[in-house]
C-alpha positions in Angstrom: -28.1 2.2 17.6 -26.1 5.5 17.6 -27.1 8.1 15.0 -24.3 10.4 14.0 -23.8 13.1 11.4 -20.2 13.8 10.1 -20.3 17.3 8.6 -17.6 19.3 6.6 -17.4 21.7 3.8 -15.4 19.2 1.9 -16.6 15.8 1.8 -15.0 13.5 -0.9 -17.7 11.3 -2.4 -17.4 9.3 -5.7 -19.4 12.0 -7.3 -17.2 14.9 -6.3 -16.1 17.1 -3.3 -18.9 19.1 -1.8 -20.3 20.4 1.5 -22.1 17.5 3.0 -23.4 15.6 6.1 -22.6 11.9 6.3 -25.5 10.2 8.2 -24.3 7.1 10.0 -26.4 4.7 11.8 -24.5 2.2 14.0 -21.4 1.3 11.9 -22.8 2.0 8.4 -23.4 5.1 6.2 -27.1 5.5 5.7 -27.0 8.6 3.3 -24.9 11.6 2.4 -27.1 14.7 2.3 -26.5 18.5 2.5 -25.6 19.9 5.8 -29.0 21.6 6.2 -30.8 18.2 5.9 -29.5 16.4 9.0 -32.5 15.0 10.7 -33.4 15.4 14.3 -31.8 12.9 16.8 -28.4 12.7 15.3 -25.3 13.7 17.1 -23.2 16.2 14.9 -19.5 16.1 14.4 -18.8 19.4 12.5 -15.3 19.4 11.1 -15.7 22.8 9.4 -13.1 23.5 6.7 -11.4 20.2 6.9 -12.0 17.5 4.4 -13.5 14.1 5.0 -12.0 11.4 2.9 -13.0 7.7 2.7 -10.9 5.6 5.2 -7.8 4.8 3.0 -7.0 1.2 2.1 -3.5 0.0 1.8 -3.2 -3.2 -0.2 0.6 -3.4 0.1 1.8 -3.6 3.7 4.5 -5.9 5.5 3.2 -6.3 9.0 5.8 -9.2 9.7 3.7 -10.8 12.4 3.9 -13.5 13.7 7.5 -14.4 13.9 9.1 -11.1 13.2 7.1 -8.7 15.4 10.6 -7.1 16.3 10.5 -5.7 12.8 6.8 -4.6 13.0 3.7 -6.1 14.6 -0.1 -5.7 14.2 -0.1 -3.3 17.1 2.5 -0.9 15.8 1.4 -1.2 12.0 -2.2 -0.6 12.7 -1.4 2.3 15.1 0.5 4.0 12.3 -2.1 3.3 9.8 -4.7 4.8 12.1 -2.5 8.0 12.4 -2.2 8.0 8.5 -5.8 7.9 7.8 -6.1 4.2 6.9 -8.8 1.9 8.1 -7.9 -1.3 6.1 -4.5 -2.9 5.5 -4.0 -5.9 3.4 -0.9 -7.7 4.6 1.8 -9.3 2.5 2.6 -13.1 3.0 6.2 -12.8 3.4 8.3 -11.4 6.2 6.2 -13.2 8.8 7.1 -16.8 10.2 5.4 -18.8 8.9 5.0 -17.2 5.5 1.2 -17.2 4.5 1.4 -19.9 1.9 -0.8 -22.6 3.7 -4.0 -22.4 5.5 -2.3 -23.3 8.8 -0.1 -20.3 8.4 -3.1 -17.9 7.7 -4.6 -19.2 10.8 -1.4 -18.5 12.9 -1.6 -15.0 11.4 -5.2 -14.8 12.5 -4.1 -15.8 16.1 -1.4 -13.0 16.1 -3.8 -10.4 15.1 -6.6 -11.1 17.5 -7.4 -8.1 19.8 -4.3 -6.1 18.9 -5.3 -4.1 15.7 -6.4 -0.4 15.6 -7.8 -0.8 12.2 -9.1 -3.6 10.0 -6.8 -6.0 8.0 -6.8 -8.9 5.5 -4.3 -11.1 4.2 -2.8 -12.0 0.8 -1.7 -15.5 0.3 1.8 -16.5 -1.2 2.7 -18.4 -4.3 6.2 -20.1 -3.8 8.1 -22.9 -5.4 6.2 -25.8 -3.7 2.8 -24.7 -2.6 0.7 -25.2 -5.7 -1.5 -27.6 -4.0 -2.5 -25.0 -1.3 -3.5 -22.1 -3.5 -7.3 -22.9 -3.9 -7.5 -23.9 -0.2 -6.1 -20.5 0.7 -8.5 -18.8 -1.4 -11.5 -20.7 0.3 -10.0 -19.8 3.6 -10.3 -16.2 2.9 -7.1 -14.7 1.4 -7.8 -11.7 -0.9 -5.4 -12.9 -3.7 -1.9 -14.1 -4.0 1.7 -12.5 -4.2 4.7 -14.0 -5.9 8.3 -12.9 -6.5 10.1 -13.3 -9.8 13.5 -12.5 -8.1 15.0 -13.6 -4.8 13.1 -11.6 -2.1 16.1 -11.7 0.2 14.4 -13.2 3.2 14.3 -16.7 4.6 10.8 -18.5 4.5 9.6 -17.1 1.1 11.0 -18.4 -2.3 10.9 -16.8 -5.7 9.3 -18.6 -8.6 10.6 -19.2 -12.0 8.5 -19.6 -15.2 8.1 -23.3 -14.9 6.7 -23.0 -11.3 4.5 -20.2 -12.3 3.0 -22.3 -15.0 2.3 -25.0 -12.4 0.6 -22.4 -10.1 -1.5 -20.2 -12.7 -4.2 -22.7 -13.5 -5.0 -22.8 -9.7 -4.9 -18.9 -9.3 -7.0 -18.6 -12.5 -9.6 -20.9 -10.9 -9.9 -18.8 -7.8 -10.6 -15.5 -9.7 -8.4 -13.8 -7.4 -5.6 -11.4 -8.4 -2.0 -12.6 -8.6 0.3 -9.6 -7.4 3.8 -9.9 -8.9 7.0 -8.4 -7.8 8.1 -7.8 -11.4 11.9 -8.0 -11.5 13.9 -10.9 -13.3 17.2 -11.9 -11.9 19.1 -12.1 -15.2 19.5 -8.5 -15.9 20.2 -7.8 -12.2 22.8 -10.4 -12.0 24.4 -9.0 -15.2 24.3 -5.5 -14.0 25.7 -6.5 -10.6 28.5 -8.6 -12.1 29.7 -5.4 -14.1 30.0 -3.5 -10.9 33.0 -5.4 -9.4 35.0 -3.0 -7.3 32.3 -0.3 -7.3 31.5 1.9 -4.3 28.4 0.5 -2.8 28.0 3.6 -0.5 27.0 5.4 -3.8 23.4 5.4 -4.6 24.2 5.4 -8.3 26.0 2.1 -7.8 22.7 0.4 -6.3 20.7 2.1 -9.0 22.8 0.6 -11.7 22.4 -2.8 -10.1 18.7 -2.9 -10.5 18.2 -1.7 -14.2 15.0 -0.9 -15.8 15.4 -3.9 -18.1 14.8 -6.2 -15.1 11.3 -4.8 -14.5 10.5 -4.6 -18.3 11.4 -8.2 -18.9 9.5 -9.4 -15.9 6.4 -7.4 -17.0 6.6 -8.8 -20.5 6.7 -12.3 -19.1 3.6 -11.8 -16.9 1.6 -10.0 -19.8 2.4 -13.2 -21.9 1.3 -15.5 -19.2 -1.8 -13.4 -18.6 -2.7 -13.9 -22.1 -2.1 -17.7 -21.9 -3.9 -18.5 -18.6 -6.5 -15.7 -18.3 -5.9 -14.8 -14.7 -6.0 -11.3 -13.1 -2.6 -9.8 -13.0 -1.5 -6.9 -10.8 2.0 -5.3 -11.1 3.2 -4.1 -7.6 5.3 -1.0 -6.9 6.0 0.0 -10.4 9.2 2.0 -10.5 10.1 2.3 -14.2 8.2 4.5 -16.4 9.5 2.8 -19.4 6.9 -0.1 -18.8 4.0 2.3 -19.2 3.5 2.0 -23.0 3.5 -1.8 -22.9 0.9 -1.8 -19.9 -1.2 0.7 -21.7 -1.3 -1.5 -24.9 -2.2 -4.5 -22.7 -5.2 -2.7 -21.2 -6.1 -1.9 -24.7 -6.0 -5.4 -25.7 -8.4 -6.3 -22.9 -6.0 -8.0 -20.5 -7.0 -8.1 -16.8 -3.9 -6.1 -15.6 -3.8 -3.5 -13.0 -0.8 -1.6 -11.7 0.3 0.3 -8.6 3.1 2.6 -7.5 4.2 4.0 -4.1 4.7 7.5 -2.6 8.5 7.0 -2.5 8.5 6.6 -6.4 6.5 9.8 -6.7 8.3 12.1 -4.0 11.9 11.0 -4.1 14.2 10.8 -7.1 17.7 9.4 -7.6 19.4 12.6 -8.2 18.5 13.9 -4.6 19.7 10.7 -2.7 23.0 11.3 -1.0 25.7 8.6 -0.8 25.2 6.4 2.2 21.7 7.5 2.6 20.4 3.8 2.9 17.0 4.8 4.4 16.2 5.4 0.6 16.9 1.9 -0.4 14.0 -0.1 -1.8 13.5 -2.6 -4.7 12.8 -1.8 -7.4 14.8 1.3 -6.8 13.9 4.9 -6.9 14.8 6.1 -10.3 15.4 9.7 -12.0 13.4 12.9 -11.5 12.3 12.5 -15.1 11.2 8.9 -14.4 9.2 10.4 -11.5 7.3 12.8 -13.6 6.5 10.1 -16.1 5.1 7.9 -13.3 2.7 11.0 -12.4 1.7 11.0 -16.0 1.0 7.3 -15.9 -1.4 8.1 -12.8 -2.9 11.0 -14.7 -3.9 8.9 -17.7 -5.0 6.0 -15.6 -2.2 3.5 -16.7 -1.3 3.3 -13.0 -4.5 2.5 -10.9 -3.5 3.0 -7.3 -0.8 4.3 -4.8 0.0 2.0 -1.9 2.9 2.4 0.8 4.8 -0.9 0.4 5.4 -0.3 4.1 8.5 -2.4 4.7 10.0 -1.8 8.0 13.0 -3.5 9.8 15.2 -2.9 12.8 17.4 0.0 12.2 20.6 -1.8 12.3 19.4 -3.7 9.1 19.5 -0.3 7.2 23.2 -0.4 7.8 23.0 3.4 8.7 26.6 3.5 10.2 28.4 2.1 7.1 25.8 3.5 4.5 26.3 0.3 2.4 23.5 0.0 -0.3 24.5 -3.5 -1.1 23.9 -5.0 2.4 21.2 -2.6 3.8 17.6 -3.9 4.0 15.4 -2.8 1.0 12.3 -1.2 2.4 10.7 2.1 3.3 8.2 2.5 6.1 5.5 5.4 5.5 2.0 4.3 6.6 1.7 7.4 9.0 2.8 9.9 6.4 1.8 8.5 3.0 -1.4 10.8 2.6 0.5 14.1 3.2 3.4 12.9 1.0 1.0 12.3 -1.8 -0.8 15.5 -1.2 2.2 17.5 -1.1 3.2 16.2 -4.5 -0.3 16.0 -6.0 -1.4 19.5 -5.1 1.6 20.9 -6.8 0.5 19.1 -10.1 -3.1 20.3 -9.8 -4.6 16.9 -8.8 -7.4 16.9 -6.5 -8.6 15.2 -3.2 -10.9 13.3 -5.3 -7.8 11.8 -7.2 -6.3 10.8 -3.9 -9.4 9.2 -2.6 -9.5 7.1 -5.9 -5.8 6.1 -5.9 -5.6 5.4 -2.2 -9.1 4.2 -1.1 -11.4 3.1 -4.0 -8.8 1.3 -6.1 -6.9 -0.6 -3.6 -10.4 -1.8 -2.1 -11.3 -2.9 -5.6 -8.0 -4.9 -6.0 -8.7 -6.5 -2.6 -12.3 -7.2 -3.3 -13.5 -5.1 -0.6 -15.1 -2.3 -2.6 -18.6 -3.2 -1.8 -18.3 -1.6 1.6 -14.9 0.1 1.7 -13.1 2.8 -0.1 -16.0 5.1 -0.7 -18.2 7.5 1.1 -21.8 6.3 0.0 -24.9 4.9 1.5 -24.3 1.2 2.4 -20.6 1.4 3.0 -18.8 1.1 6.3 -18.6 4.4 8.2 -14.8 4.6 7.7 -13.4 8.2 7.3 -10.2 10.2 7.4 -10.5 13.7 8.5 -7.8 15.7 6.8 -6.6 19.3 6.7 -5.3 19.8 3.4 -3.9 23.3 4.1 -1.9 22.8 7.1 1.8 22.0 6.9 4.0 20.1 9.4 7.6 18.9 9.8 8.1 15.1 9.9 9.5 14.1 13.4 9.9 10.7 15.0 6.8 11.3 17.2 4.7 11.5 14.0 5.6 8.2 12.7 4.0 5.7 15.1 5.4 2.5 13.7 7.7 0.2 15.6 11.1 1.7 14.6 10.8 5.5 14.0 13.3 6.0 11.1 12.4 7.5 7.8 14.0 9.1 4.8 11.3 11.8 5.2 12.5 13.1 8.7 12.8 16.8 8.7 10.8 17.3 5.6 7.8 19.8 5.6 4.7 18.2 4.2 1.4 19.6 3.3 -1.8 18.1 4.9 -2.5 16.7 8.3 -4.6 13.8 9.4 -6.8 15.1 12.2 -8.8 12.2 12.9 -9.6 8.5 11.7 -12.9 6.8 12.2 -13.3 3.0 11.9 -17.1 2.0 11.6 -18.1 5.1 13.1 -15.8 5.2 16.1 -12.5 7.3 16.4 -9.3 5.3 16.4 -7.1 8.3 16.0 -7.9 12.0 17.0 -5.5 14.7 17.3 -2.4 12.6 18.0 -4.1 10.1 20.4 -5.4 6.7 20.0 -8.7 6.3 21.9 -10.3 3.3 23.2 -9.2 -0.4 22.9 -8.1 -1.9 19.6 -11.2 -2.7 17.6 -9.9 -3.6 14.2 -10.8 -7.0 12.9 -10.1 -9.2 9.8 -12.2 -8.2 6.8 -13.8 -11.6 5.7 -16.6 -10.6 3.6 
């Protein structure tokens, strides 16, 4: 069994950032010691001034495989993840065909992933209109939790759920003990806002923003908090975009409700005032809101009302973004960012005096906790898997297509200068990305513990 020591002046552990050597035996961390305490017989990897972070965990990714691999597949998604410092992805149940709403569909996904992954993966199951009887079987088969939409997701094969259908599903979800991840927008406020925009110019970002009002998120979150009180399940709000919900979410926590919250790099880096007309690469749902809203989301992270940051990596073929006509109404809503999420976050976080320890919590420890993987993932500590991201937080780079690595290299971030470069990524002690290359054969596997 190989013995390795990973050494750097900035090792990000749960206790803080310090000079350290991470001692690895085979695939597991044995100890974290000072650099002068490496025992004889260890091969040393000295990364000098670079930082070693725990391998990042992204609990909100759309891989689209099987069935829509022309959008994104396991090979390309996990390649981009390795380049971005991620070592575990948790795949959303929609966009693939069949959607992951039955055990048979989960097995189809497993078959599609076999032998093709650069990093590890796991699956969320779906809650849709007619699969209540499949929920507990999916949990027994190994999904990490469940995802539902309260508004039409805009894709064939996955239906939204209304309150009546939720009430049928929630006793099953509660019995599993697993979280329910909710796309929290209600259709009523969206329909009313859209109907008021008759004749509006849909090449204007402000038109799209008006069509997805804060009230759609607020009403959905209020509904889910009420149901959480009633049924006692674990509630997780995905991709929070409105800061107006923070006060009610904070109160729900104080009340003792089992609720957690995520947001995404695009809500923390972009803002509505900077989005040009026709710039449909910036379309996502819920939408990117104002600069003031962005700053309030950062405050929500600072105070702990928002627990984690995930990408909501949601790619599609470029034609679906309607780049030529710039129509925000018909363009696909999704932003791909697996390979650049860490530098995006560090660019913004470092301006606001956050630290690498904060990033490790938001992008590794807390997503691992949500997905029930935190006993072995998301931390640099004895007993955890030897998953690391080697990161130069001081180096800057310009986002170009060759840095993206996912299937269709389009991005709203192209041409931006970002701070922080992922130098290498290690999965269970072996490099899966190093200085722009992807050494070895795909070694990623499903997380099933």
